[in-house]
C-alpha positions, 0 to 999 in steps of 0.5 A: 507484442513481442515475439520470440523465436524458439527452436525445436528439433524435428524426430529425424534431428533437423531443425525446425523453428516456430514464432511465439508470442509472449504479452509483455507485463503491465508496469503497473498492474492492477491486481493484488499481488501474490502475497499480501493481505485481501479483502475477508483476510484478517489484518496483520500487525507488527510491533512499530513506533509512531511519530512521537517514538511511542511503540504503538498499541494495536490492543487500542484500536480492538473493536474500532474500524480502521483505515491504514494507509501506506505511502512511499516517502514523507515530505513528497509532493503525493505522499504529502497531498495525500497526508493532507487529504486525510488530515482534512477530511479527518472529522469526516472519519472522526463521525464514522468511528474510523481511526487514519493510520499512515505507514512509510518506511521513514524513521520516527524523526522523519514523520514527526517533522512530516506531521508537524510540518503538515499539520497531521492530525493522525498516527504515522507509523515508522516501518524502516525494516518494512516488515508490515508492508511486506505482511500487507504485500505492499513492498514491491519491485518497482521500475522506473526508466529501466532501474528496478528497486524496492519500494511501497506501492501506494495502498489503503486497507479498510479494516471493520472493527473485528480486525477483518480487511473489508477493502482493499486500494492497491496501485493508488492515485491520490486525487479523489482517493479519500473520497472513494475510501469513505464511501467504502467506510460507508459499506461497512 
């Protein structure tokens, strides 16, 4: 536990010291950020292009439940595994009448290549200005080996047919994640 020494002036002008304790913040907090989407809120939308370069129509989702998952980057090991898990279980989402959408800051061209290379059978949205990620609270300050930078917090949102966020998964660990998302869909 870190300690900080402070100095306080006594009324007689003398100095006296006092030890105060302060907990170090966790490098990966499990709590939701102070801004962004929480369960029970209406799901935000932004005009974004899909992997084919077409503007995605959020109106096409009206009356449909969907899963919106944010991932850091195309073609990295964790993101490839996560996309593959959604791809391999897409028939279960389809039976539950739930659309799957992946979002990252990568370009339309990168998404097209990634989708083609991995045989992805769902929509990938390009959010290069991270407007949607900011709205959902997934564009955060990260720290790696002492270097701070902004990036995507791997997160998933389950949205019901009325457009209300019913389940939020933050700081996602890929193994077993799709199972947990399918369980949450079963509770809709």
